[in-house]
TILONU-237110 format. One record per atom (N, C-alpha, C): atom name; chain; x, y, z negated. Coordinates in Angstrom, 3 decimals. Layout:
<sites>
<site site="CA" unit="A" x="X" y="Y" z="Z"/>
...
</sites>
This chain:
<sites>
<site site="N" unit="A" x="162.917" y="133.801" z="101.462"/>
<site site="CA" unit="A" x="163.738" y="132.951" z="100.603"/>
<site site="C" unit="A" x="164.609" y="133.923" z="99.808"/>
<site site="N" unit="A" x="164.943" y="133.605" z="98.782"/>
<site site="CA" unit="A" x="165.909" y="134.072" z="97.916"/>
<site site="C" unit="A" x="167.303" y="133.241" z="97.884"/>
<site site="N" unit="A" x="168.522" y="133.600" z="98.831"/>
<site site="CA" unit="A" x="169.485" y="132.571" z="98.638"/>
<site site="C" unit="A" x="170.212" y="132.710" z="97.280"/>
<site site="N" unit="A" x="170.744" y="131.593" z="97.112"/>
<site site="CA" unit="A" x="171.680" y="131.380" z="95.705"/>
<site site="C" unit="A" x="173.089" y="132.234" z="95.981"/>
<site site="N" unit="A" x="173.094" y="132.764" z="94.755"/>
<site site="CA" unit="A" x="174.589" y="133.310" z="94.919"/>
<site site="C" unit="A" x="175.125" y="133.134" z="93.355"/>
<site site="N" unit="A" x="176.178" y="132.345" z="93.213"/>
<site site="CA" unit="A" x="176.782" y="132.107" z="92.108"/>
<site site="C" unit="A" x="177.035" y="133.404" z="91.146"/>
<site site="N" unit="A" x="176.611" y="133.361" z="90.091"/>
<site site="CA" unit="A" x="176.916" y="134.535" z="89.203"/>
<site site="C" unit="A" x="176.046" y="135.820" z="89.379"/>
<site site="N" unit="A" x="175.071" y="135.724" z="90.338"/>
<site site="CA" unit="A" x="174.269" y="136.900" z="90.696"/>
<site site="C" unit="A" x="173.004" y="136.714" z="89.803"/>
<site site="N" unit="A" x="172.386" y="137.879" z="89.123"/>
<site site="CA" unit="A" x="171.267" y="137.866" z="88.256"/>
<site site="C" unit="A" x="170.047" y="136.996" z="88.782"/>
<site site="N" unit="A" x="169.251" y="136.619" z="88.106"/>
<site site="CA" unit="A" x="168.281" y="135.733" z="88.723"/>
<site site="C" unit="A" x="167.083" y="136.953" z="89.010"/>
<site site="N" unit="A" x="166.286" y="136.724" z="90.053"/>
<site site="CA" unit="A" x="165.150" y="137.237" z="90.571"/>
<site site="C" unit="A" x="163.796" y="136.923" z="90.123"/>
<site site="N" unit="A" x="163.947" y="135.954" z="88.981"/>
<site site="CA" unit="A" x="162.863" y="135.227" z="88.461"/>
<site site="C" unit="A" x="161.436" y="136.055" z="88.103"/>
<site site="N" unit="A" x="160.492" y="135.594" z="88.532"/>
<site site="CA" unit="A" x="159.216" y="136.305" z="88.302"/>
<site site="C" unit="A" x="157.989" y="135.218" z="88.456"/>
<site site="N" unit="A" x="156.995" y="135.644" z="88.123"/>
<site site="CA" unit="A" x="155.780" y="134.656" z="88.327"/>
<site site="C" unit="A" x="155.064" y="135.300" z="89.143"/>
<site site="N" unit="A" x="154.250" y="134.483" z="90.062"/>
<site site="CA" unit="A" x="153.181" y="134.923" z="90.991"/>
<site site="C" unit="A" x="151.997" y="133.725" z="91.050"/>
<site site="N" unit="A" x="150.949" y="134.224" z="91.499"/>
<site site="CA" unit="A" x="149.622" y="133.532" z="91.502"/>
<site site="C" unit="A" x="149.362" y="132.631" z="89.999"/>
<site site="N" unit="A" x="148.956" y="131.912" z="90.263"/>
<site site="CA" unit="A" x="148.115" y="131.172" z="88.989"/>
<site site="C" unit="A" x="148.786" y="130.001" z="88.444"/>
<site site="N" unit="A" x="149.322" y="130.202" z="87.251"/>
<site site="CA" unit="A" x="150.164" y="129.200" z="86.397"/>
<site site="C" unit="A" x="149.034" y="128.543" z="85.701"/>
<site site="N" unit="A" x="148.929" y="126.916" z="85.630"/>
<site site="CA" unit="A" x="148.261" y="126.460" z="84.678"/>
<site site="C" unit="A" x="147.904" y="126.888" z="83.282"/>
<site site="N" unit="A" x="147.222" y="126.866" z="82.723"/>
<site site="CA" unit="A" x="146.808" y="127.694" z="81.524"/>
<site site="C" unit="A" x="147.543" y="126.851" z="80.450"/>
<site site="N" unit="A" x="147.407" y="125.483" z="80.557"/>
<site site="CA" unit="A" x="148.038" y="124.633" z="79.481"/>
<site site="C" unit="A" x="149.462" y="124.074" z="79.861"/>
<site site="N" unit="A" x="149.991" y="124.731" z="81.083"/>
<site site="CA" unit="A" x="151.391" y="124.456" z="81.420"/>
<site site="C" unit="A" x="152.578" y="124.636" z="80.443"/>
<site site="N" unit="A" x="153.514" y="123.472" z="80.131"/>
<site site="CA" unit="A" x="154.415" y="123.736" z="79.481"/>
<site site="C" unit="A" x="155.516" y="122.968" z="80.234"/>
<site site="N" unit="A" x="156.732" y="123.386" z="80.541"/>
<site site="CA" unit="A" x="157.848" y="122.826" z="81.260"/>
<site site="C" unit="A" x="158.034" y="121.378" z="80.426"/>
<site site="N" unit="A" x="158.173" y="120.455" z="81.531"/>
<site site="CA" unit="A" x="158.146" y="119.172" z="81.005"/>
<site site="C" unit="A" x="157.251" y="118.201" z="80.726"/>
<site site="N" unit="A" x="155.685" y="119.009" z="80.757"/>
<site site="CA" unit="A" x="154.638" y="118.279" z="80.717"/>
<site site="C" unit="A" x="154.417" y="117.477" z="82.175"/>
<site site="N" unit="A" x="153.438" y="116.701" z="82.089"/>
<site site="CA" unit="A" x="153.062" y="115.967" z="83.263"/>
<site site="C" unit="A" x="153.686" y="114.471" z="83.370"/>
<site site="N" unit="A" x="153.321" y="114.022" z="84.618"/>
<site site="CA" unit="A" x="153.867" y="112.746" z="84.924"/>
<site site="C" unit="A" x="154.731" y="112.656" z="86.377"/>
<site site="N" unit="A" x="155.764" y="112.139" z="86.122"/>
<site site="CA" unit="A" x="156.529" y="112.256" z="87.473"/>
<site site="C" unit="A" x="155.837" y="111.298" z="88.524"/>
<site site="N" unit="A" x="155.614" y="111.888" z="89.830"/>
<site site="CA" unit="A" x="155.027" y="110.995" z="90.967"/>
<site site="C" unit="A" x="155.611" y="110.794" z="92.049"/>
<site site="N" unit="A" x="155.580" y="109.864" z="92.868"/>
<site site="CA" unit="A" x="156.190" y="109.725" z="94.363"/>
<site site="C" unit="A" x="154.926" y="109.237" z="95.018"/>
<site site="N" unit="A" x="155.308" y="109.158" z="96.289"/>
<site site="CA" unit="A" x="154.096" y="108.525" z="97.424"/>
<site site="C" unit="A" x="153.757" y="109.641" z="98.045"/>
<site site="N" unit="A" x="152.634" y="109.385" z="98.755"/>
<site site="CA" unit="A" x="151.885" y="110.475" z="99.786"/>
<site site="C" unit="A" x="151.480" y="111.530" z="99.070"/>
<site site="N" unit="A" x="150.829" y="111.776" z="97.793"/>
<site site="CA" unit="A" x="150.604" y="113.195" z="97.345"/>
<site site="C" unit="A" x="151.939" y="113.757" z="96.983"/>
<site site="N" unit="A" x="152.811" y="112.967" z="96.325"/>
<site site="CA" unit="A" x="154.083" y="113.842" z="96.163"/>
<site site="C" unit="A" x="154.772" y="114.400" z="97.451"/>
<site site="N" unit="A" x="154.525" y="113.706" z="98.714"/>
<site site="CA" unit="A" x="155.268" y="114.423" z="99.757"/>
<site site="C" unit="A" x="154.293" y="115.557" z="100.206"/>
<site site="N" unit="A" x="152.824" y="115.206" z="100.183"/>
<site site="CA" unit="A" x="152.119" y="116.382" z="100.377"/>
<site site="C" unit="A" x="152.447" y="117.516" z="99.765"/>
<site site="N" unit="A" x="152.442" y="117.538" z="98.427"/>
<site site="CA" unit="A" x="152.846" y="118.561" z="97.213"/>
<site site="C" unit="A" x="154.490" y="119.424" z="97.861"/>
<site site="N" unit="A" x="155.242" y="118.396" z="98.162"/>
<site site="CA" unit="A" x="156.339" y="118.872" z="98.439"/>
<site site="C" unit="A" x="156.331" y="119.679" z="99.669"/>
<site site="N" unit="A" x="155.684" y="119.220" z="100.774"/>
<site site="CA" unit="A" x="155.644" y="119.875" z="102.207"/>
<site site="C" unit="A" x="155.020" y="121.172" z="101.837"/>
<site site="N" unit="A" x="153.833" y="121.433" z="101.163"/>
<site site="CA" unit="A" x="153.172" y="122.632" z="100.931"/>
<site site="C" unit="A" x="154.152" y="123.623" z="99.958"/>
<site site="N" unit="A" x="154.902" y="123.403" z="98.921"/>
<site site="CA" unit="A" x="155.735" y="123.849" z="98.307"/>
<site site="C" unit="A" x="157.073" y="124.386" z="99.303"/>
<site site="N" unit="A" x="157.452" y="123.881" z="100.100"/>
<site site="CA" unit="A" x="158.667" y="124.078" z="101.036"/>
<site site="C" unit="A" x="158.208" y="124.854" z="101.998"/>
<site site="N" unit="A" x="156.807" y="124.715" z="102.629"/>
<site site="CA" unit="A" x="156.311" y="125.575" z="103.302"/>
<site site="C" unit="A" x="156.186" y="126.960" z="102.928"/>
<site site="N" unit="A" x="155.858" y="127.423" z="101.698"/>
<site site="CA" unit="A" x="155.675" y="128.586" z="101.106"/>
<site site="C" unit="A" x="156.763" y="129.089" z="100.496"/>
<site site="N" unit="A" x="157.959" y="128.286" z="100.270"/>
<site site="CA" unit="A" x="159.153" y="128.646" z="99.554"/>
<site site="C" unit="A" x="160.323" y="127.856" z="100.295"/>
<site site="N" unit="A" x="160.634" y="128.097" z="101.199"/>
<site site="CA" unit="A" x="161.789" y="127.537" z="102.045"/>
<site site="C" unit="A" x="163.058" y="127.706" z="101.330"/>
<site site="N" unit="A" x="164.162" y="126.745" z="101.648"/>
<site site="CA" unit="A" x="165.434" y="126.859" z="101.204"/>
<site site="C" unit="A" x="166.126" y="126.473" z="100.082"/>
<site site="N" unit="A" x="165.143" y="125.609" z="99.393"/>
<site site="CA" unit="A" x="165.666" y="124.910" z="98.105"/>
<site site="C" unit="A" x="165.487" y="123.505" z="98.468"/>
<site site="N" unit="A" x="165.536" y="122.573" z="97.381"/>
<site site="CA" unit="A" x="165.635" y="121.195" z="97.263"/>
<site site="C" unit="A" x="164.637" y="120.729" z="96.196"/>
<site site="N" unit="A" x="163.753" y="119.725" z="96.604"/>
<site site="CA" unit="A" x="162.691" y="119.481" z="95.605"/>
<site site="C" unit="A" x="163.555" y="118.209" z="95.122"/>
<site site="N" unit="A" x="163.628" y="118.299" z="93.507"/>
<site site="CA" unit="A" x="163.982" y="116.711" z="93.093"/>
<site site="C" unit="A" x="163.105" y="116.164" z="92.428"/>
<site site="N" unit="A" x="161.913" y="116.643" z="91.979"/>
<site site="CA" unit="A" x="160.916" y="115.967" z="91.767"/>
<site site="C" unit="A" x="159.488" y="116.770" z="91.526"/>
<site site="N" unit="A" x="158.581" y="115.640" z="91.485"/>
<site site="CA" unit="A" x="156.983" y="116.479" z="91.633"/>
<site site="C" unit="A" x="156.501" y="115.584" z="90.642"/>
<site site="N" unit="A" x="155.728" y="116.625" z="89.490"/>
<site site="CA" unit="A" x="154.996" y="116.299" z="88.185"/>
<site site="C" unit="A" x="153.448" y="116.743" z="88.546"/>
<site site="N" unit="A" x="152.589" y="115.450" z="88.181"/>
<site site="CA" unit="A" x="151.177" y="115.660" z="88.504"/>
<site site="C" unit="A" x="150.872" y="115.999" z="86.842"/>
<site site="N" unit="A" x="150.005" y="117.040" z="86.737"/>
<site site="CA" unit="A" x="149.693" y="117.865" z="85.399"/>
<site site="C" unit="A" x="148.532" y="117.445" z="85.162"/>
<site site="N" unit="A" x="148.306" y="117.658" z="84.054"/>
<site site="CA" unit="A" x="146.778" y="117.213" z="83.226"/>
<site site="C" unit="A" x="145.346" y="117.611" z="83.835"/>
<site site="N" unit="A" x="145.703" y="118.616" z="84.498"/>
<site site="CA" unit="A" x="144.328" y="119.152" z="85.167"/>
<site site="C" unit="A" x="144.515" y="118.682" z="86.692"/>
<site site="N" unit="A" x="145.390" y="117.701" z="86.958"/>
<site site="CA" unit="A" x="145.268" y="117.271" z="88.324"/>
<site site="C" unit="A" x="146.063" y="117.907" z="89.508"/>
<site site="N" unit="A" x="146.496" y="119.038" z="89.238"/>
<site site="CA" unit="A" x="147.569" y="119.907" z="90.112"/>
<site site="C" unit="A" x="149.022" y="119.541" z="89.995"/>
<site site="N" unit="A" x="149.727" y="119.739" z="90.909"/>
<site site="CA" unit="A" x="151.363" y="119.281" z="90.801"/>
<site site="C" unit="A" x="152.043" y="120.301" z="90.788"/>
<site site="N" unit="A" x="153.220" y="120.029" z="89.995"/>
<site site="CA" unit="A" x="154.297" y="121.192" z="89.521"/>
<site site="C" unit="A" x="155.534" y="120.647" z="90.121"/>
<site site="N" unit="A" x="156.053" y="121.298" z="91.646"/>
<site site="CA" unit="A" x="157.007" y="120.851" z="92.307"/>
<site site="C" unit="A" x="158.329" y="121.475" z="91.817"/>
<site site="N" unit="A" x="159.195" y="121.011" z="91.579"/>
<site site="CA" unit="A" x="160.333" y="121.407" z="90.772"/>
<site site="C" unit="A" x="161.277" y="121.566" z="91.760"/>
<site site="N" unit="A" x="161.801" y="122.837" z="92.171"/>
<site site="CA" unit="A" x="162.748" y="123.300" z="93.352"/>
<site site="C" unit="A" x="163.751" y="123.593" z="92.813"/>
<site site="N" unit="A" x="165.123" y="123.132" z="93.354"/>
<site site="CA" unit="A" x="166.400" y="123.494" z="92.686"/>
<site site="C" unit="A" x="167.026" y="124.038" z="93.923"/>
<site site="N" unit="A" x="168.388" y="124.605" z="93.597"/>
<site site="CA" unit="A" x="169.066" y="125.455" z="94.613"/>
<site site="C" unit="A" x="168.683" y="126.474" z="95.055"/>
<site site="N" unit="A" x="167.730" y="127.461" z="94.230"/>
<site site="CA" unit="A" x="167.443" y="128.675" z="94.659"/>
<site site="C" unit="A" x="167.401" y="129.225" z="93.328"/>
<site site="N" unit="A" x="167.508" y="130.992" z="93.471"/>
<site site="CA" unit="A" x="167.593" y="131.404" z="92.003"/>
<site site="C" unit="A" x="165.979" y="131.449" z="91.512"/>
<site site="N" unit="A" x="165.190" y="131.444" z="92.671"/>
<site site="CA" unit="A" x="163.830" y="131.500" z="92.143"/>
<site site="C" unit="A" x="162.914" y="130.957" z="93.473"/>
<site site="N" unit="A" x="161.742" y="130.224" z="93.459"/>
<site site="CA" unit="A" x="161.304" y="129.901" z="92.226"/>
<site site="C" unit="A" x="161.646" y="128.389" z="91.724"/>
<site site="N" unit="A" x="161.727" y="127.978" z="90.726"/>
<site site="CA" unit="A" x="162.086" y="126.460" z="90.269"/>
<site site="C" unit="A" x="161.006" y="125.863" z="90.242"/>
<site site="N" unit="A" x="159.636" y="126.404" z="89.647"/>
<site site="CA" unit="A" x="158.422" y="125.517" z="89.706"/>
<site site="C" unit="A" x="157.318" y="126.261" z="90.501"/>
<site site="N" unit="A" x="156.780" y="125.476" z="91.432"/>
<site site="CA" unit="A" x="156.048" y="125.663" z="92.404"/>
<site site="C" unit="A" x="154.683" y="124.756" z="92.249"/>
<site site="N" unit="A" x="153.488" y="125.572" z="92.100"/>
<site site="CA" unit="A" x="152.588" y="124.741" z="91.477"/>
<site site="C" unit="A" x="151.440" y="124.970" z="92.717"/>
<site site="N" unit="A" x="151.070" y="123.870" z="92.907"/>
<site site="CA" unit="A" x="150.146" y="123.042" z="94.242"/>
<site site="C" unit="A" x="148.902" y="122.502" z="93.665"/>
<site site="N" unit="A" x="147.652" y="122.900" z="94.293"/>
<site site="CA" unit="A" x="146.515" y="122.241" z="93.716"/>
<site site="C" unit="A" x="146.368" y="121.142" z="94.284"/>
<site site="N" unit="A" x="145.010" y="120.444" z="94.175"/>
<site site="CA" unit="A" x="144.523" y="119.313" z="94.408"/>
<site site="C" unit="A" x="144.243" y="119.000" z="95.972"/>
<site site="N" unit="A" x="144.250" y="120.315" z="96.404"/>
<site site="CA" unit="A" x="143.783" y="120.277" z="97.794"/>
<site site="C" unit="A" x="145.383" y="120.489" z="98.878"/>
<site site="N" unit="A" x="146.584" y="120.525" z="98.230"/>
<site site="CA" unit="A" x="147.657" y="120.767" z="98.358"/>
<site site="C" unit="A" x="148.069" y="122.014" z="98.945"/>
<site site="N" unit="A" x="147.449" y="123.101" z="98.226"/>
<site site="CA" unit="A" x="147.632" y="124.464" z="98.612"/>
<site site="C" unit="A" x="148.456" y="125.185" z="97.454"/>
<site site="N" unit="A" x="149.458" y="125.793" z="97.712"/>
<site site="CA" unit="A" x="150.333" y="126.555" z="96.837"/>
<site site="C" unit="A" x="149.523" y="127.626" z="96.111"/>
<site site="N" unit="A" x="149.357" y="127.385" z="94.637"/>
<site site="CA" unit="A" x="148.519" y="128.549" z="93.906"/>
<site site="C" unit="A" x="149.697" y="129.354" z="93.106"/>
<site site="N" unit="A" x="150.831" y="129.107" z="92.872"/>
<site site="CA" unit="A" x="151.419" y="129.941" z="92.050"/>
<site site="C" unit="A" x="152.979" y="129.429" z="91.822"/>
<site site="N" unit="A" x="153.839" y="130.423" z="91.296"/>
<site site="CA" unit="A" x="155.279" y="129.729" z="90.882"/>
<site site="C" unit="A" x="155.795" y="130.687" z="90.031"/>
<site site="N" unit="A" x="156.711" y="130.050" z="89.308"/>
<site site="CA" unit="A" x="157.560" y="130.721" z="88.558"/>
<site site="C" unit="A" x="158.848" y="130.318" z="88.527"/>
</sites>
């Protein structure tokens, strides 16, 4: 976990697999069981943030938008609800 500190420089980086066609703001906001499973996977891998939305991408994977931390803001979860990358 990277704690948020106001005014601190970001420790942003990219890890794992990011969908090749991913652009921020793409996909469809989802809710329900699959959104909950994606959220659980994302927070298990990167605790300490708050998820404000889950987006289903065109390739069937999910992008979990994590706020309240310096990094990561976008956590990518595959169809089997396994974290595959973050940016």
